[in-house]
N, C-alpha and C positions, 0 to 999 in steps of 0.2 A: 850502313845507312839504310839499305833495304836488306831484308833477310834473304839468305841463300834460297834459290828457287830455280826450277826448270822453266819458269815463266820468262819468255824473252823480254818482257817489259822491264825486268830487273836490270838486265844488262844495258838496255837502252837508257833507262833513267840514270843509272850510275854514270854512263858516259856523258849524258847530257849535263848532269850536274858538274862534271869535271870540265865542261866546255868543249867536249869532243863533238864532231859532226855526227849527224845521224842521216841515214839514207832515205830515199824516196819511199821505198817499201816499208821502212820502219815508221815513217810519218803516217802512212796510210794505216798501218797497224794501230798506231795511237788513236787515230780517228775512229776506226771501226771496232776495236776490240777492248781497249784498256778502260778500266773503271775511272770515272771522272774525278773521283776524290784522290786517286793515286796520281793522276795527272796534276791536279791542283797542288798536291804536296810537293812534288818535284819542282813545279813551276815557281812556287813561293820560295823554295830554298834558293833557286837561281836568282830570283829577284832580290832576296835578302843579301846575297853576295854582291850584287851590282849596286844597289842604292839603299840598302838597309830598310828601315821602316818609313823612309820619306815617301810622300806622295805629292807630286807637284801638280799645279794647276796654273792657268793664266786668266787674267781679266780680259776677256775676249768678247768680240761682237761679230756675229756672222751677218754679212750683208750681201743680199742678192740684188745686183744693180739692174738686172733684166730677167724676165722669164721667157723671152723669145729665143727659140732654139730650133735649128734645122736638123738636128740629129734624131730627135724624137725616140729616145730609148723606151723600150717596152716596160722597163722597171721604174720609170719616172712619172709621177703624177703632177709635177711642177710645171713642166714646159708648156708653152703656148706657141702657136704657129705665127702669130702676129696679127691675125684677123679678129681674134676674140675681144670682147669688151674689157676683159681684165688683163690683156697683154700690156706690158709696160717696158720702158727703158728710161732710166733716170738720168738727169743731167749731172755733171760733176758737182755743181752747187747743191743740188738736192741731196746727193750722197754726203757731201761734207756737212751740210746742216744737220742731217740725221745722226751722223757719226759724232759730231761735236756735242750734240745733245746728250748722248749716252756717255761720252767721255767726261763731260762736266759732271754728270751725275755719279758715275761709277769708276772713274779713273781707268778707262780701257787702255790696255797695253798692246793688244793685238787686234788687228782688223782682218778677219778672214773674208775676203771679197771674191765672189764668183757668181756667175749667172748661167747663161746658156750660150750656145754657139750662135750668136745673133749675126746673120749675114750682112746686115746694114752697117755694122760698126767697123771703123777703120782703126789701125794702130794708133792714130792720133787721139782717138777717144780715150784709150787706156793711158797713154802717156800724159795727156792733159789731166785726166782723173787722178792719177797717182801724184803728179806734181801738185795739184790743188790740195790734195789731202796732206802731203808733207809740208807744204807752205803754211797751212793753217793749223795742223795738229802734228808737228814734227816728231813728237815723242812716240807716236804710234808705229808699231811694226806692221808693215803691209804683207800679209800672207795671201798672195793673190793668184787667181786664175787656175783652172784645170789644164791638164796637158791638151785636152781637146780644144779649149779656147786658144791656147798658145799656138797649136799646130794650125788651126784655121786662120788665125791672124797672119802667120808666116806665109801660108799659101795665098791668101788674098792679096798680100803686099808683095808677093814674089820675092820673099826674103828667106834666108836660111834661118833655122831655129836659133842658131848662135847669135845672129844679128838682131833677131826679134827679141831675144832675151836681153841682149845688151841694151837695146833701146828701153825696154821695160825697167831694167835695173837702174839705168841712169835717170829715169823719171821717178823712181822711188820704190820699186818692188824690192822687198827684202828676201822673202822666202816663197816657196811654192807648195801648196797643199797637195795631198795625195789623191784628190778626186779623179775619177775616171779609170782607176785601176780595175775595179770590179773583180773579175777573174780573167787572167791573161789568155787562157785557152781560146783559140779561134772558134771552135764549134760552140762553146758556151756563149761567146760574144755574138755569134750569129743568131742564136735564139733570143738573146737580149736585144737584138737589133742595134748592135754597135757596128761601126764601120769595119770592113775587113782589115786585118793587121793592126787594129787600134790598140791591142795589148802590146804588141811590139813597139808601136808608136809611143805609148806611155813610157816604156822603158828607155827608148831612145831620147825622148825629151828630157827625162830625168838624168840620164847619163850625160847629156850635153850640159845641163845645168850644173851637175856635180863637177864636171871638168872645169867649168868657169868659176867654181867656188861658191855657187848659189846653193844653199841648203834647202832641202825639201822634206816632205813627209811622205809616208806610204800608207796605203790602205788595202783592204780586201773585203769585198761584199760577199757574204755567204747566205745560205738559206733560200736558194731559188732553184736553179736547175743543175748546179755543179755537183761533183762527187769528190771523194777524198783525194783521188789522184790529182784532180784539178787544183785543189787547195795546196797539196804538197808541192806541186810544180810552181805554183804562185809564190809560196814562201821561199823555196830554194832559189828562184830567180832574184828575189830581193836580197837574199844572202850574197849571191854572187856579185851583184852590182855594188852592194855595200862594201864588200872586200876590196873593190877597186879604188874607191874614192872616199869612203866613209861619209857620204853626203846626205844620208837620211837622218833626220833628227828624231823621228818617232814613227810608230806603226799603230794603226787602228784597224782591228777587225770589226766590222759592223754588220749586223743582220738586216737582211732585206725586209722592208715594210711594204707589203703587197697592196694595201688599200688604194683603190682608185687607179690602179695601174693596168696596162694591157695584159701583163702576165696573169694577173688575177682574173680579168674578164674573160680571157681565153682558156682558163682552167689549167694553165701550165703550173701555177702555184696555188695551192688551196688555202694557205695560211702562213703566218709567221712562225719561225722556229721557237721552241721554248727556251726557258732559262738555262737548262742543262747544256743545250747546244751552244749557247752564247758563252758559257763558262768553259766548255770544251775547246772552243776556238781560241779563247784568250790563253788558256793554259798551253795548248800546243804551239801557238805563236811564240810564247815565251821560251818554250823548250827548244824550238827550231832556231829562232833568231838569236837567242842567248846573248852573249856579250857583243855580238856583231851589231845589234841594234838594241841598246839597253832600255829604251823608253817605249812602253806599250800603254796605250790609252785604254781606259775602262769602257768606252763606248756607252756612257750613261745616257746619251741623248736619245737613243732609240729604245732604252730599256728601263729608265727610271733610276732614282737615287739609290734605292736599296740594292738593285742589281749592280749599280756602280760600285757599291761597297763590297759586294760579293766578288766582283771581278778582281779586286785588289788581293783578295785571298788566293785567287787563282792565277796570279802572275802579273797583273797590271800594276803600274807604279806612277801613272799620270792620269789625273781625272779628266784632262781635256781643259775646257774653258767654261766660263760663265756664258749664258745665253740671253740675248736680248733681241726680240723681234725676228726670230728665225722663221723662214717661210717654206723651205723645201719639205721637211718632214710633216708639218701640218697639212700640206697638200694631199697627203695620203689618208687624211682623216684622223691621224694620231696627234693629239695635242701634247705639246711638250712644255709650253709656258716659258716663263723666264726663270733663270737660276742665278742668283747672286752669289758672290764669293763667300758671304757669311754662311750660306747653306752648305757650300762645299767644305769649308773649314770645319763646321760642326759634324758633317757626315764622316769626314776622315778621322777626326778625333774620337768619334763614337766607337770606332773599331780598333782603337789603340794605336793608330798610325800618326805620323807627324806631317801636317800639311805645310808645304812650302810653296810660296808664290814665285812664279818664274816670268820671264819675259818671252817675247816671240822667238828668241834664239835659245831658249831653254836654260838661260842663266838664272840662278836663284837670286831673287831680290828681297825676299823676306821669309823668315821662318816663324810659324805660329806655334808657340809652346803651350 
């Protein structure tokens, strides 16, 4: 498959394509030394073995029910403290009315709902919200809340994570998104102004959910103050948890958008990473996660449709979802607009792949030939 060579990359790639594990130092070598096109070649071979030429997507809506948050991460331009004129928290009826509007227009199958760690909200806010959504739009899958939100609710209510998740699931929560993972390393998270041990907390909440049979997604935010070792450790931690319960549905590596964030204002990050780094992270994610986590999203939201297409050649096999009325990324000053499924279908077909529509649980519901 690869020509004989003294280059250590050849052995790493051959083993990765066979599905064999690679080490932390080897992952760092891939990040720091290996040509991006060689990474893409190997990553695409692995993807072809897993899902062929199919590229999935979901009719999705991202909904931010509040922008009030007491964590105040330095990488976030969306949060408000609650005193600003544009701070808000929506009622369950306001949420349902907005979601129903887009559901009736576009047939939404998945609702990705999250906001901030709003200290004024009780568990009852979320249970009533999810019940209200399910009562009025029962066919929608609720992909809800970050681990930070879940952990805060549990502390506020003096409940265990398991009991909190039980209450949320009984009220309508179906799956949990991967938000809040960032980079697990504590020193990195300190710079990002994430709470101490919050990376460990993310893994613990996800493990509890997986034990309970609640499926989740995973993410990694790169392009800020992390290095290759931090990313290698992050990916390997996901592999280890996935081996235990097979609870992750997908993985999305997404690049940090510095606009209007404290990291940019303080000079800790000078700009966003370029397209090559986006593709490098997609490809290495595929090589490391391999068959353990077969679905990798293209992260088009922060990079545009054309980069979403390129990401598929570098190992991604899920487009993610349609976008209607998203608020978080635009807070950085980067406009993403709306993306309908017709655009996704066309973009996937343009590069010779087969678009397949899925539901919230990654079950294929339609193939577009």
